[in-house]
C-alpha positions in Angstrom: 0.0 0.0 0.0 1.2 3.5 -0.8 1.9 5.6 2.3 2.9 9.3 2.7 6.1 10.6 4.2 4.2 12.8 6.6 4.7 11.4 10.2 1.5 10.8 12.1 3.1 9.2 15.1 6.4 10.6 16.4 8.3 9.1 19.4 11.3 11.2 20.3 13.9 10.3 23.0 11.3 8.4 25.2 12.6 7.0 28.4 10.5 5.5 31.2 11.8 4.6 34.7 9.7 2.8 37.3 10.4 3.6 40.9 13.2 5.7 42.4 16.7 5.3 43.9 18.0 1.8 44.4 14.7 0.2 43.3 14.4 2.1 40.1 13.9 0.1 36.9 14.6 1.6 33.5 12.0 0.0 31.2 12.6 2.1 28.1 15.8 4.1 27.2 15.9 6.8 24.6 13.5 5.3 22.1 13.0 7.0 18.8 10.8 6.1 15.8 7.9 7.5 13.7 5.1 6.2 11.6 3.7 7.9 8.5 0.1 8.5 7.4 -1.6 5.2 6.4 1.5 3.2 7.4 1.4 -0.1 9.2 4.1 -0.8 11.7 4.7 -3.8 14.0 6.7 -4.0 17.2 8.5 -7.1 18.3 11.1 -7.8 20.9 12.2 -10.2 23.7 9.8 -10.9 26.5 9.9 -8.1 29.0 11.2 -5.6 26.5 8.8 -2.9 27.6 6.3 -3.3 24.7 3.2 -2.9 27.0 4.8 0.1 28.7 5.4 1.7 25.3 1.7 1.2 24.3 0.5 2.8 27.5 2.7 5.8 26.8 1.6 6.1 23.2 -2.1 5.8 24.2 -1.7 8.6 26.8 -2.4 6.3 29.8 1.1 6.8 31.1 3.4 9.8 30.9 7.1 9.0 30.0 9.8 9.9 32.4 11.5 11.7 29.6 10.8 12.4 25.9 7.9 13.3 23.7 5.1 11.5 21.8 3.2 13.4 19.2 0.2 12.3 17.2 -0.6 14.5 14.2 1.9 17.1 15.4 0.3 17.5 18.8 2.0 16.4 22.0 0.3 13.5 23.8 -0.8 14.6 27.2 -3.6 12.3 28.3 -5.7 10.1 26.0 -5.4 11.8 22.6 -8.1 12.4 20.1 -7.9 10.4 16.9 -6.5 7.3 18.6 -8.1 4.0 19.3 -6.8 0.8 20.9 -7.6 -2.9 20.6 -6.5 -5.2 23.4 -5.5 -8.8 23.6 -8.2 -9.7 26.2 -11.4 -9.0 24.1 -13.5 -10.8 26.8 -12.7 -8.1 29.3 -12.9 -5.2 26.9 -16.5 -5.9 25.8 -19.5 -5.3 27.9 -21.4 -8.6 28.1 -24.8 -7.1 28.9 -24.8 -4.9 25.8 -25.6 -6.1 22.3 -22.9 -6.0 19.6 -24.1 -2.8 18.1 -24.4 -1.1 21.5 -20.8 -2.2 22.4 -19.6 -0.6 19.1 -21.6 2.6 19.8 -20.5 2.9 23.4 -17.4 5.2 22.8 -19.5 7.5 20.5 -21.9 8.5 23.3 -21.4 12.2 24.2 -19.0 12.5 21.2 -21.4 12.0 18.2 -24.6 13.7 19.2 -26.8 12.9 16.2 -28.4 9.4 16.6 -28.5 8.9 12.8 -24.8 9.6 12.5 -24.0 7.2 15.4 -26.1 4.5 13.7 -24.3 5.1 10.4 -20.8 4.8 12.0 -21.7 1.7 13.9 -23.3 0.0 10.8 -20.3 0.8 8.6 -17.9 -0.5 11.2 -19.8 -3.7 11.7 -20.0 -4.2 7.9 -16.2 -3.6 7.7 -15.5 -6.5 10.1 -18.0 -8.8 8.7 -20.5 -8.7 11.5 -23.4 -6.8 10.0 -25.8 -9.7 10.7 -24.7 -10.1 14.3 -25.6 -6.6 15.6 -28.4 -7.7 17.9 -26.4 -10.6 19.5 -24.4 -10.3 22.7 -20.7 -10.9 23.1 -21.1 -14.1 25.1 -23.0 -15.6 22.1 -20.0 -15.2 19.8 -16.8 -17.0 19.3 -13.5 -15.5 20.4 -12.6 -14.4 16.9 -16.0 -12.8 16.5 -15.6 -11.0 19.8 -12.3 -9.6 18.7 -14.0 -8.4 15.5 -16.5 -6.5 17.7 -13.6 -4.9 19.5 -12.0 -3.8 16.2 -15.4 -2.4 15.0 -15.7 -0.5 18.2 -12.2 1.0 17.7 -13.1 1.9 14.1 -16.4 3.6 15.0 -14.7 6.8 16.1 -12.8 6.9 12.8 -9.3 7.1 14.4 -6.3 8.3 12.5 -4.1 5.9 14.6 -5.1 2.4 15.7 -2.9 0.7 18.4 -3.2 -3.1 18.8 -1.7 -4.9 21.7 -1.1 -8.6 20.8 -4.7 -8.6 19.5 -4.7 -12.2 18.2 -2.4 -14.0 20.7 -5.2 -16.1 22.3 -6.8 -17.2 19.0 -6.3 -20.4 17.0 -4.2 -20.2 13.8 -7.0 -20.2 11.3 -9.0 -17.5 13.1 -5.8 -15.5 13.5 -5.0 -15.6 9.8 -8.5 -14.3 9.0 -8.1 -11.4 11.4 -4.6 -10.5 10.1 -6.2 -10.1 6.7 -9.0 -8.1 8.2 -6.4 -5.6 9.6 -4.9 -5.2 6.2 -8.3 -4.5 4.7 -9.4 -2.0 7.2 -6.1 -0.1 6.9 -6.8 0.2 3.2 -10.5 0.9 3.6 -10.2 3.6 6.3 -6.8 4.9 5.4 -5.5 4.8 9.0 -2.1 4.3 10.5 -1.8 1.0 12.5 0.8 0.0 15.1 0.6 -3.7 16.1 2.6 -5.1 19.1 3.1 -8.9 18.7 5.4 -11.7 19.9 4.9 -13.5 16.6 7.6 -12.7 14.1 5.7 -14.2 11.1 2.7 -12.1 12.0 4.8 -8.9 12.4 6.4 -9.4 8.9 3.1 -10.4 7.2 1.2 -7.3 8.4 3.8 -4.5 8.4 5.4 -2.0 6.1 8.1 -1.8 8.8 9.1 -4.1 11.6 10.4 -2.2 14.7 12.7 -4.5 16.7 13.2 -3.6 20.3 16.1 -4.6 22.5 15.8 -6.3 25.8 15.0 -4.1 28.8 15.8 -1.2 28.9 14.2 -1.1 25.5 15.7 0.9 22.6 15.3 0.4 18.9 17.6 -2.3 17.6 16.5 -2.0 14.0 13.8 -0.6 11.7 13.3 -3.2 9.0 11.3 -2.4 5.9 9.1 -5.0 4.3 8.6 -4.9 0.6 6.2 -7.7 -0.2 4.0 -7.5 -3.3 0.5 -6.2 -2.8 -2.1 -7.3 -2.1 -0.7 -9.8 0.5 -2.1 -13.2 1.1 -1.4 -15.9 3.6 0.2 -18.3 1.2 2.2 -16.5 -1.5 3.3 -13.6 0.7 4.8 -16.0 3.3 6.6 -17.9 0.6 8.1 -14.7 -0.9 11.9 -14.3 -0.7 11.5 -10.9 1.1 9.3 -12.4 3.8 11.8 -15.2 4.4 14.7 -12.8 4.5 13.0 -10.3 6.8 11.8 -13.0 9.1 15.3 -14.4 9.4 16.8 -11.0 10.0 14.3 -10.2 12.8 14.6 -13.6 14.4 18.4 -13.3 14.6 18.1 -9.9 16.2 15.7 -11.1 18.9 17.7 -14.3 19.4 20.8 -12.2 20.0 19.0 -10.2 22.7 17.9 -13.5 24.3 21.6 -14.6 24.5 21.3 -16.9 21.5 18.6 -19.0 23.1 
């Protein structure tokens, strides 16, 4: 997909330290990267590399000890406008007593005042994730993959410029996971949004991304920013057999293995 060179997300010299004095723990150290408009980036790194801390900082839920995060040129200070997030634990992120359409509409209350406009945004979001016929069902009536589709639709309903995804498919089976990976590629294209996916799965990171951002072990800094140049559109078979996919996967795996001491 063609992306612009204009940076939507900018992370500059971000450092985060938990605690003080002798008990202080430096989770992130002088981290720098950016993502352009309509670009899809993935973040991988060793276990405990500060990926969750980074997402909390990017989403405005946590203020970094040092450094700056900007979205659309504006400093992030609290939860920013134009950003939405999808979590790994879809079961906890959805409200079981609300129908699918009311779950998707929930973040629009008080933001989009016209009922007809809210209904339109919800309907389009459910259509985009393939759940138009499930609008009156409840989350507990759906499979895990369908529940995560609801969570994605809810994130899309506010029409964000930036979508953050925290290991969104880690708890799903391989077939469901593949379908949702392809969904992410489609919604990036359809809605023209910038997407940043944190994942522990190197194959997933390479398949989805224009760029794979490889973090070091804690304290996390950027080890490498690896560009992926797979032919478009991507698919689960030919893309994963492509020479560039194999090369980038090997490059990223070696970087992470080195951080894990070769294990």
